[in-house]
N, C-alpha and C positions, 0 to 999 in steps of 0.2 A: 789477557785481560789488564788494564790499566786502573788503578785505583787510588794511587798517591795525589794528594791534593794538587801539588805543584805540576804533576803531570797532567792532570785533567785539564789546567788553565788552558792548554793549547786547543782543545775541544769546546771551548765556551761558546765561540761564535765562528761565524763565516767573514765575508768582507764588509758585513754589514754592523751598526754601531751597538746593537743590542748584545747582552752576554747572559749566560745563565750555566750554572755548572751541573754536570750529570753526575750521577753516583758512581758510575764506572762506565769504562770505554771498553768494547771487544773489538779485536781484530782478527776475524775469521780469513781463512783461507780458501774456503769451499762452500758449496751450498749446502752440503751436509752440515757444516758447522753454523751456517745461518739458520738453517732450520731448527737446530737444537737451541740455540740461542733465543729465538723467538717462542719456543715451545716453553722454556723456562721463564722466559718474561711473561707469558701468558698464565702461567701457573701462578707465578707471584705478584700478577696483575701490576706489572712495571711497564712504563710507556718505554717505547723504543724510538730514537731518533736516527734515520740513516744518514750517512756522510761519506761525500766523496772526498776530493782534494781539498775542500773546505774553500774555494776559490768563489763560491756564490756570492752575490751583493744583494741579495734580501732577506737575510735571515733565516733562510730555508734549513740550515743546518744548525741552529741555534735551540738546544736542548731545553725549552722552556718548561717542559714538564718533569724535568729531573729526568731519573729512571736512568735508562741504558743508551749510550751511544754506540752504534754499530757501523764501524769506518769500514770502507772497502780497499784500502791502500794496498791490503796484501793479497786481495783478488785481482791480480794484474796481469794474468795470462791470456794469449791469445791463443783460444783454444782450436781453431781452425780457420784455414784461407783457402776458399774454393773459388779460385781464379775462371774455372769454366763457367761458374753460374754467378760470377762477380758478387760475391757475398763472403763475409767472415762472420766467425763466431768469437766473441770475446767476453771476457769476465769485465764486471762493473768498474773495477779499478784501474784499466787500461787507460794510458793517457791518450788523448784526443790525437796527437799529431804522431803517435807511435804506430797507430793504425795505418795511416798514410805511407809511413815509412815502412813497414813490414811488407806491405803489399806493391809497393814502387818497382820491385824486379818485375812484376806481372803486368807493369802499365797501368795500374789501378789506382783509386785513393779514394779517401773518405770525405765528402764533400763539405759538411758543417766545419766551420773554422772560426770559432770564437776567439777573440783576442787572447784568450787566456788557453790556447789549444796547444801550448807547449806544457801546461801544468794541470789544466783540468780535465776530468775523467770521463769515460763514456755514460757511467752511470750517471753523474751530476748532469751531463747533457742531455740524457733522457728525462730527469727529474724535472728540469727546467725548459725543455724543449728550447735549446740553445741555438742560437743563429750564428750569423758570423758574415764577414764580407762578401763571400761568395755564394751565399744563400739566396740573392737576389734573382738568379735565373734558375736554380736548381732546387729551392726550397729547404727549410730548416729540418733540425732533428728528426721530427716525426715523419717527414716524407723519404727518409733513408734507414728506416727502422722496419725489418721484416717480421720479426718475431721475439719473443723473450721468454727466458725462465725466470719466475718469481717465486718469491717465499710469502705466503698469506700470512696474516697477522697470527694466526694459531699455529704456525708452523708447517702448514700444509705447502709441498711442494707442486707446483703447477707450470704448464707450458701455456701461453698465449701466441695465436698463431701458428703456423704450421711447423714449429722448432724442429728442427733447424733448417727446415726446406724452404722457407720463405712465409708470404703472405696469402698464401692461396687457399687458407682453410675457410670454408664457408661461415655465414654467422657474423656476429659483430666484431668491429674493429676494436678488439681488446688492447692489442700493442698501443693503438692510436689512443686509447682511453688513458692508459698508465704513462704514456709519454706526455710530460707537462703537469701531471698530477702531484708534484713536489714532494714524492715520496710518502704519500699518506693513504695509498691504496694498496701497495705491495711492496716489498722488498726484491730489488730486480737483481738477480745473481748470473745473468749471463743473456747477450742480446746478440742476435742475428743483424748484422748492419749490411745496407747495400752498398756496395763498390761501383762507382763509374771509369771509364776508361779516361785516362789524360787526353786533353786535346793536342790534336797534330801542331797547332801554331796557337801564340798567345802576344797580345800587344797590349803594352800598358802604357796609359797617356796620364800625364800630370798637367792639370789645366789651371792656370793661374787668374786671380779674380781681386778686385779691389773692395770688395765687400762680401760677407755672407750673405746676403739677400741676392746678390747678382749670381753667387754659385748655387743658391737656391733655384732661382729663374732657370738656370741652364741644366739643373738637373731634371726638373718637370719636362723642359724642351726635349731632352734626349728620349724621354719614355713615351712623351706623346707622340713623337716620329716614328714609333712603333720598332724601336731598337731598346733590347732588353740586355744591358752589358752583363758578364759574369760577375761584377763588382763595380759599385759606383760609390764612393766614399768623401764625406767631406771633412775637412779638417781646416780648422778658424786659425787666426793669427796668434792668437795666445797659445794654442797648441804648438803650431809651427815653431814660436820663441822656445818652447820648452823641449821640443825635439833637436832643435839646432844646438841647444847647449848640452844635449846629451850625446853629440856627435853625429847626428843624422842630417847633414849638410846637404844632402841631395833635396830637401825640402829648402824653398829660397827665401831669403830674408825680405822683407818691404812689401810684403802681400798682405792682405787681411783674411784671404781664404785661398783654399786649393780643393779640388775635384782629382780625386785618383780614380780613373775609370779603367777596366780591363776587359777586353773582348777576347774570345777563343773561338776555336772551331777549325776546319779544315784551313788551309793556309790562305787560299784564295778568299774564302768568306772572312777570316780573320781581318786581313789586309783590306778588305773593302768595308767592313764595319768600321775600322779604327778612322779610315779616312771619312766617313759619314759621320761619327761621332765628333771628329775634329771639327768638322765644319759646322755642326750645329753648336758646338760650344763657342766658337769664334763669333758665329751669327748672334749668339746669346749673351755676350760680355765678356768671354775670357779674353785677357790680355795676351796671353800666349799659352800655347798647347805644346808641351814636349813629350816626346816619344822615346820611352825608355831602350836605349840602343843596343844593350846586352841583357843576358839573363842576371850578371851580377847587378846590374843597375837594378833591374826590377826587384831583385830580392831585398836589396837595400831600402827601397821604397816600401816595400811590404812589412820590411822589419820594423821600420820607423812607425808605420801606422800601427802595429801590433804592440809597439813599447810605449805608446802614448801615456798610459796611465802611470806607468813606472817614471816616465819622464816629467810628470806633473811635479815630482818630488823636488824638481828645481826651483819650483813656484812657491810651494806650500807643503807644511808637513802633512796635512790632512786633505781628502776629497770625498765629496759624497754625489755619487753619479746618479742620474735618473735615466728611466728606461721607458719613457712614453713612444706611442706611435702615433702619427698623425697622416691624413691621406695628402699625398705628394701634392696635390693642387693648393692645400693650405700651410706647405712647408715654410713658404717667406713670411708669411703671417705670424707662424709660431715663433719662428727665429726672431722677430723683431720684439715679439713680447717678452721672450728669454731675454734679450739684450736690455728691455725696458726693466724688467725685475732686476738684473744685475745692478743697473744704474741707481734704482731707486732705492735698492738695499745695501748698497755700496759694497757689492761682493763680485769676486773675481769669478767669471764663469768661463770655461773652455767649452769647445764643441768639436768632438770627434764622434763621426755617426756614421750609418749606413743610411746615407741619402736616397738612395735608390728605391727601398722600401718604406721609407719615412720614419725608421727607427731610431729616434732621436736618444742621444746621449749627452745632455747639458750636465757639466761635470764642474760642481762647485768647490773652488779651492780655497782652504781657510786654516786656521790654526786653532785647534780644539782646546788648547790652554787659555786662550781668551775668554774670559767670563760672558757667559750667556751668547756667545757666537754659536755654538752647535745648535741651540734651539733656533736661532734664526734661520741658520742654514737649513734645517729640517722644514722650517715653515715656506721658506723660498722655494724647497723642493716640490712641495704640496702645490704650491701656486703654479709651478710649471706643468705638473701632471695636472691640474685643472683645467690650463689652457688647451692641452692636448685634447683632453675629452671635449670640451666645449668646440673645439674645432672640429669633431666628429672622429676623433682617434680614441685611443683608449690608453690603461695603466703601463702595459707592461708588453715588450716584444719578444724578450728572451731571458729577462732576470727573474721572472717569476713575480707572485705576491708576497708570499713568505710573511715575514713579520712587518715588513716595512710598508706595505700598501694595504693593509687590512683597512684600516679607517677610512679609505677612499673606495671600497668596495660598491658602496650605494650608488656612487656615480656611474656605475657601468652595468651593474646587476640589480634587477628587483628584488624584492623579497621572495617572490616566487621561484625566481632562478637561483637565489641562494638556498632556500630550502630544499630544492631538486637536488642540487649539487650535495648539500649535506646528508640527504637521504641516499644517493649514491655512494658516499662514503661509508655509512653505516652498513651497506650491502658487503662491502669489502671487509670493514674493520667494523663490527657490530660495538666492540668496547672502546673505540676511539683511542687505540693505544698507539697507532703508526704515526709519528710525526705530529703529535697533539698540539692543536692550538693553531695550525696553519691549514692552510691559507685564511681559514675563517676564523674572527676572535670570538671569545666568549668564555664561559666557565669552563675549566678542565674536568674531567671526571675527579670525583671526591677521593679515590685511593691513590692518586697520583702524588708523588712527592715533588713539589714544585721547588726549582733550585733555589738556594738562598743568594 
C-alpha cells in the first residue's frame, strides 16, 4: 500500500487533464487480495477506483471520490495458454502486447491492438472496450473476451461466462456487459481471451494523397466495394511531419495524407485483395500506392503509426486527443469541419485515426503554459465531438466517457437511457463506491472523501 503524499501524485490521473488525489493506493497480486481490499473498503464506506497502466485518455482512472486506488500492475501473470481451444487466461495487469508474444510460438495472437498496446493492460482494455487498427475486420475487445473473474463491490468473487471454458454459458452476456463499463460495475481480476490464428500472408499498402478529403473519399470507396481490410488507417500531413522528425522516414514528405491499408489471409486471397485495393485507391485519388516489400518495412510503417502520439512532442508540449465516431459516408464532411475549426480557432490539429471504422482521433497540439489556451482547446474538442454526433455518430469509439465527455452525454443518451444505466449500476454496486462519478456526473455519496 502506498500512502506517502509524493508517491500518491503518480496516481492522480491518467492521460486526461483532470487530477484528484486518493487517500491511498493498493497494489494487490491476487484475486484474494483484491477481495480483501474491497471488503475493507465496504466496511469503512470508502470509494474504490480501479486502475490499469494509466494510459487511458478520458479520466477513467482519476479518483474523484478520493478513497482507494486499486492498481493492477502487479497482477501481471498469464495464468494459462490453451492453444487447442484458442484461448488464454490472464490477469488484468498483463500488457496487451505480451499476450501475443506469449502465444506466438503456437501461431496465435490477441487481435485488439490499441496504439498503446506495448503499455496498456488487458484490464484497462476491458474497462474501455479498446479498439485498434486491426479491429476493423475482427472487432474490438468485447468480441475477444470469452469470460472473466470479477470481484463485486462488497468483496464477493464471482465468474461471468463459463470461466475458464469460454462464453458458452446460457443467460445474459455478462462479460459483454462489464466490458466497456469503465470499472464501475465490478473489479476484473482475470480474463479469458479469445486467440486467433495468424494469417498465412499479409500485404501492407501505403497510399499517398494530396488532401485529407481525398483520402477520406478513398476510404469510403474501399469499403463500398465490399472489401474489409484488416486495417485502414489515415495519417495526415501534420502527423507525417512529426513522424519524419522522429526518424520514421518511410512516411513520405510532401503529401497531405496517407492511408495505411493492410489485407491478410491465405496467400492467394491476400495477393488478390491487395491488387483490388490498390486499383480502388488509384481510381479514387491516390497519387501513388506503395507495397511494403519486406516484413521489416511493414514493421517500420506500423511502428510509426503506433508512435504518432509520442512523435507529436516534436511539435508541441501538450496534446488533447478526441475519440468521436462517424458513419464512413460522412467522413469527408466531418474532416472538413475539423479543419475549419482549426483555422478559425488558430489551433494545430493533427489527424491519425481508424478511418475504416470511422473512429476519428483529431489531436489538438498546444502549449498548456499559454494563458487560457487549455480552455480554448477543450472548447474546440467539444465542438469536434458535436460535429461527430450531428453527422450521425457518437462520442467515443474506444477511449470511454470517463470525466471527459460527461457534459456531452445528453447529446446521445435520453434521460430515460441514462436512468436505465444508473439503475444497472446500482444492481452491481448499490452504494455507488466503484469508480464513483463516472461515467455519469452528479453528486457523490455523502460519506465519500473527495480529493483535495
